N, C-alpha and C positions, 0 to 999 in steps of 0.2 A: 504494500500499498504506499501511495507517495506521503512520504512526511509531511510535504510542506499541506498537501489536505488534509489532514489528519489535527495537524496542530491546533487549528481556531476552534476544532471541536473538543478534542480530547481533554486538551491542555484545559481548559476551562471549568471541564467537567472534573478533573481531578483537583483541580483547585478548590472549587465548591467543597469535594469530600474534605480536604484538608481543613479548609476555614473551618467547616462545621466540627471538625473536633479539636480545633482552636478554639472554640469558642469562649473558653475562660480566660483565652490569654488574648485581648481584641490587640495589643501590639502587634504580636505575630499573625494574627488576621491581616491586618492593615499591609504588613511587609508583604504576605503572602498573595495577597487580590493584587497589590501593584505589580510584582513580580510575573504574576499571571500574565493579567492584561500586558506587561511589557512584551512578553513571550509571543503573543498572539499577535501585536503590532509589528513583530520582527520577521515572524514568519508570513506575515500579508505583505511586507514589504516585497519579500523575497518572490512573494505570487507574484505581484504587481512586474516586477522584473522578467520574471519568466514567461509571460501573457504578454508583454509590451509591443511585440509585433504581431499581435494575431493569436500567436499559440493557444490551444485549448488544452487544459491539463487535467486529464480525466485519472480515477481510480477505482477497482472495483473491491469492495470491503471484502475478506476473507475469501479471495482469490476465484468469487463467482464471476463466471462471465455475465458480461450484460446481455440481454437484460433481464437474466433470473436473480442477479444480486443487487445488492445496495450499491449504489453509483455515486461518488461525490466527482463533481465536476469544476472546475474554475476557468472560466473565458474571462477576458479583458474587464468587461464591466463587474460580474462577480468579485474578481480578485482586487478591483478599485474599490468597492464598495467594503467587502470586509476591511480592506486597510482604513478607510475613512473612518467607518463606524468604530473598529476596534481603538484609533486613535482619540477618537471622542468619547469613548466608555472611558478610557484612562482618564483623560482630565480630570470628568465629569468625578470618577471616584476619587481622584485628588482632593476636588471640590469638596465631596462630601468628610473624608478626612479631615480637611482644616475645619469645616464648621461642626465636625464631632469633637476633635481634641481640643477647639478653642469654647467649647461649651454654650454654643449659640443657638443650640437646638436641644431637642431632646436628645438622649444618648439614643446611637442606635440599635438595635434590638442585634442579639447574639448571632440571627440567623440572616441577617441585612447582606454580608461581603458573600455567603453562598447562595444565596438566591439571585446575586446581582451577577455572580459568573454561570450559572445558569442560566440566566439572560441572555450573558452573550455567547453562549453555546448555541441557545436558540436563534438568536438573530445570524450567528457565522453560519450554522447548519440551513438556515432558510437561503441564505444565498447561495451556499454550494451544493445544495440537493440536486441529484440528476434524476429522480423521478417523483410524480405526483405525491406517493402517500408518505417519503418523506420530508417534502416541500410540507405538507400535513402537520407533520412530526415534529420539524424546526418551529409552526407557527405556534401549536400548543406548548412546546416547552417555553417559548418566548411570552407568549401569554399567560400560563401559568404563574410563570415568575411574576408578569406582572400583575395580575391579579392580587397577590402577596404585596407587592412593596406599594400597590397603591393606597393600602389602608394601611401603613404604617403610622403610627401616631393618631390612631383611629377618632375621628370626631364625626358627628352626626350627617355632615355635609360630606367627607369623604367616604362614609358606610354608604349613601345614596349614591355617589358618583360610580363607586363600587361596585354596585348593584347593577345601575345603568350599564355600565361597561360590560360585566361580566356576561351578562342576556345578550346583549347585540353580539359579543365575542362568539359566546356559543351557538346563536342562531347562523353566522357567518361559518361557524366549523361545520355544522349539521349539512348546510350548504354545500360546503367544501367535500365534506365525504360524500355525499348524493353526486356531485360533478365525475368525481375519482371512479364512484361506481359506474356510473354511464358512459365514460369513457374505456374501464377495462371491459364493459361488455360489449363495448363495438370494436376494440381491437386488441384485448386480450393482453393489454400489458399496461404498466404504469409508469414505465421507463419514459421519459422524455424524448429521448432521442427515436426509440422506437416506434413511440406516438407520432413524430413528427413523420415517418418515413410511412406509417400505416394508414393515417387520418386522411390521407389525401385521395382514397378510394373510397369515403364517405361520400353519402349524398351533399350538396351545397348547403342545403338548407340543413340537415342534422349539423353539421359543423358550425355554420353561424347560429345554431339555438345554444349548442356546447362553448362556442366563443362568448356569447352573452352572459350565460350563467356563470363563466368563470370571471368575467368582467364584473358582475354583481357581488359575486364570493369576495373579490380583493377589494372590489370598490368599497364595499361596508367597510373594510379594515383601512382603507385608505381614508376614508370620511370624505368622498367626493357625494357631490350634491346629488340627489334630494337625502343619501342615507349617513348626512355630517352629523344628526343633531347630539349623538353621543359625545362628540369629542369637546364641545364649549362645555359641558356640564361634567366632563370627568378630568381632564387635564390642570385645570387652573387651580383644583382643590387638592391636587398631589402636594406631596413636601417638593421644595425645590430639584433637588438630587434626582428625584423619580421623574417631574413633570419635563426635565430638559430632555431626559432619556428620551421618554416619550415622544417628545414634538419631535427630538430628533430624528429618530430610527423608527419607532413602530409603524408610521405611515410608511415611511420609506420604503419598507421591507414589503410590504403590501403594493407599492408602486412596482416595485423590483418585481414582484411576482405577476403582476398585470403585465409587465415588459415580455418577460420571460416565456408566459404560455401565450400572449398573443403574437408571438415576432414565430415563435420556432413550432407551435401546435397548429395556430389557426392561419387563415386567409383573412387578412385583415379588413379588405376591402368591404367585407359584407357587413361591419360594424360600424366602419371607420365614420361615417354621419352620426350614429350614436354618442360617439365619443366625444365628438367635435361638439356636437350640443350640450352634453355631460360637460365639458370643460368650459365651456362657454359659462354655463348657469353657475358653476363652482367657482370659477372667477370673481363672477358679478355678485351672484347672494354671499358667498364667504367675507367680501371685503365691506357691502354692505352691511353684515352683520356688526363687522368690527367697528364701522364707524357711530356705531349706539351704544358701545360699551361704558361702563365708568369703572372699570375695574383693568388695571395695565396686562395683566394674566388673559383675562378673557378676550382682549381687544387681539392679542397674539395669537389665541388660540383659533380665533375666527380668521386673523389674515394666515394662519395656516393653512385651515381648508382652502382659503382663497386660491394660494399659491400651488398646494396641489394641482389644480386645474391647468398651470403651464405645463405640466409636465405630460398629463393627459392629452392634451394638443399637440404636444410634439411626436407623441406615441401616432395620435391619430391620422399624421400626416403622411406616415407609411412612408420614409424617406432617411436616406443615409443622413441628410443634412439636419433633418427634425429629431432623429433618434441621436445623433452628435449633439443636439442641443438640450436634448432630456439628460442625458449622463452629466452634463457641466452644470445644469440646473439642481439635479440631485445632489452632485457634490456641495454646490454652493448651500443650498437649502439645510442640510444637514448640519451644515457649521453654523450658521446664522441662527437658525431656531435653537440650538443649543447654548448659542452665545446671549440671545435675548431672554432666554428664560433664566440661567445664571445670572444675570443682570436684575432680573425682577428677584431672583434668591436676593442679593446683595440689598436691594431695594427695602425688604420687609426685613432685614436685620437692621435697618437705617429707622426706619418707624413704622416696623410691626406689622405693614398691612400692603395691598398694592392698589388701593382706591383712589381714585383721580379726583373724589371729590376733597379729602383732606389730605393731600401730597403737595408742595410748594416749595421751590427755590433748591431742590436737590444740587444743582451746579454750585452752590455754596457749600452745603451739606459734605459733599463728595466729588469734588469734580473729577476724578477718576473715574467714578460710578457715570458722571454725565459723558464723561469719551466714550466709555466701554457702550452705553448705550448708542450715542450717536452715529460710530460708525457703521456696526451691524444693520442697524435701522437704516442708514442710507444704501446698504447693500441691499437689503428686502426689498424697498422701494426702487431700485432697478437705476440708482444714480450713477455717471460716471464717475470715477475711473473701478468701481467697487464690482464684485465677482457677479452679482445681480444684474449689472447690466451689461457686462458680457454675456452673461447666459439668455438674456431676453432678448439680446438683439441675434442671438443667433438661432432664438426659435423664429422671431419676428422675420426673416430672410430667408429661413425654408419655407416660412408660410408663405412668403411672397412669389417664392421660387415653385411652389406648386400651384398656387392659383384657384380661384374657385370663389365664389362668393360666399359659402360658409366658411371656407377659411379666411378670408378677408373680414369676415365677421368675428371671429376668434380672434384676429391679430386686432380688432379695434377693442375687442372684452378687454385683451391683455392690456394695449395701452391705456385702457381707462382703468383698470383694475390698478395698475403702477401709479395713476396721478390719485386715485384715493386713496392708496396704502399709503403715499406722501402723506396727505392730508391727515388719517389716521395717526401718524407718525407726529406731525405737525402739533398736532392736536394733545398728544401726550408730553410734547416736548415743552410747550408752552404753560400747561396746567401743572405737570409734575417737576419739570426742571429748572421753569424759570421762576423771578418774582422771589419774593423775601420769605424765607423758612418761617413755616407756622411755629408757634411757643411750644407746641407739645415735641416736633420734629426734633429743636433745638434740645428738648431737656431728655427723649428719647435717645441723641446721640451721646448726650452726656451721662447717660445711665449704662450705656453699651460700652463706652470707654472704661466708666469704673467697675462695671460688674462683669466684662467677660474678658476673655485671653485675647487680648489684641492680636498674637501672634497667630490666631486660628482665624481674624477679619482678613488679615494681612495674605496668610496663604490664599485664602477666598478667592479677595481682589486679584493676586497673581495670577492665578487659575485660568479666572475670565479673562486677566490681558492676556494670557497662552492662547485662549480660545479665538479673542480678537485678531492677535498675529497670526492665528492659523487663517482666519477669513482671508486678511490680505494676502499672504502666500497663496491661497486661490486665485485672488485678482492678480498677482505679480505673475504666475506661473500659469497665466491663462493661456499662450501660446501653447508650450506643452502638454496641456491638460487636454486641450482642444485634438492637438493630432492623435492623441491616447483615444480621446473619444469618439472619432471618425472610425479609428480601428475596430474600437468596441462596436459601433453602429454599424459596419460593414459586418463584423461578423452576426450580428444579431439579426441581421437582413437575410443574410443569406444562410446561414442555419448548418452546412455542410460540414465545416469546419467542427462543430459540436457534434454532429451526428457520426461523421467520423472516429473523434477523439474518445467516443465511448462505445460504438460498435465495431470499429474496425471497418472490418472489409462487408461487415452486414449483421442484422439480426440473425441468429441462428435459429 
């Protein structure tokens, strides 16, 4: 078995077992978790280097030849997302450790580190799974861990949010299993490379129905409109270290699953128009929801929903340029969303809440906090020279090249969404960061400095700064990232390299 493919899955699970045994030794837990994620980052970086030329790395667990056994596959897209996700997971873990050591929140439960590493394994398996059933397993590992994490430090609001989140996730999982059963009944396999070869003989109408079913399944998990209602009620109430990971990764794993299934398994022409309409609705409805919120976390949650629409738009174009834009947008969005939710966590540390009705003058209270909000917010709005601008320009250029009135409508919706995102950010800036600090904010900062370990707060701020820097690196490395994205997009649209790597000369 290829070691590089095994590390992102096996090492976090081993780390979870070790940290569970070390639950009476918090310091050892922290060290073990950090080293585990650092190992995953290193393996993911090697995978990216291995696939940079368009190569696909495949491995068969236990020596069972595909499509009979468990297949792990990393093409350029999967390798890139494993790397970006593991880096973000590591930084957020360090942020959480600073928060815990600094006494700035309730102490981490003893099972936080094991569950966090299980979540990491689920995310990585979702990216590298080579068959539908193990993609389902990856989602369930990830979601089972998230059910536990979202109820940390339980309150009435968090319990209610977790119930909504759990019910919606289970509904999606049931539909996912139904789709797997239908595909297996039709093709006799769940291996995605094998399905790609056999599904072509199915009637076009049946393929279109299956494509739509899988789009709905993962669309629920990705929170596309009209299946988005659960996200703004779930993410804002979770503690920061959890909401940052949820916002950055959980919806993007679902977007990846949409990309993988719709490019490899189905002829997307059948439902491209549906995708375009959904993308337009997601962009517009999400950002309109953000504009009427009075809590920073809820604004960012609705903005998260809105910007999922950009990725669906690029996928619906069914072109290399459109998919390359989606890959760039995925990387940008993972980093920016994690950063903004970490900033929201720092805001909560300073003033105790994120309500826009009772925050003023945060620039005076913490200039670093203001800068750390300002830069990723500009990127989210798509202003140059930030990574969001580069990603949106790539998608709009791809749309103009594809043509068609519905595509042009999507571009117009994207431009409108970007302008409204800028308005939402400007609203947060003028109400929360500008002006004179309120008296209770000054007192809250004084109490924070008197009663907490400032080292922990500074470490949290430093990790947020690292995440901001990572966003700037994404913008600065736009050229190499675009080249890599085009390689990934060509592999996605062709599919031949993926099938060849998994099946070799063909399925037995």
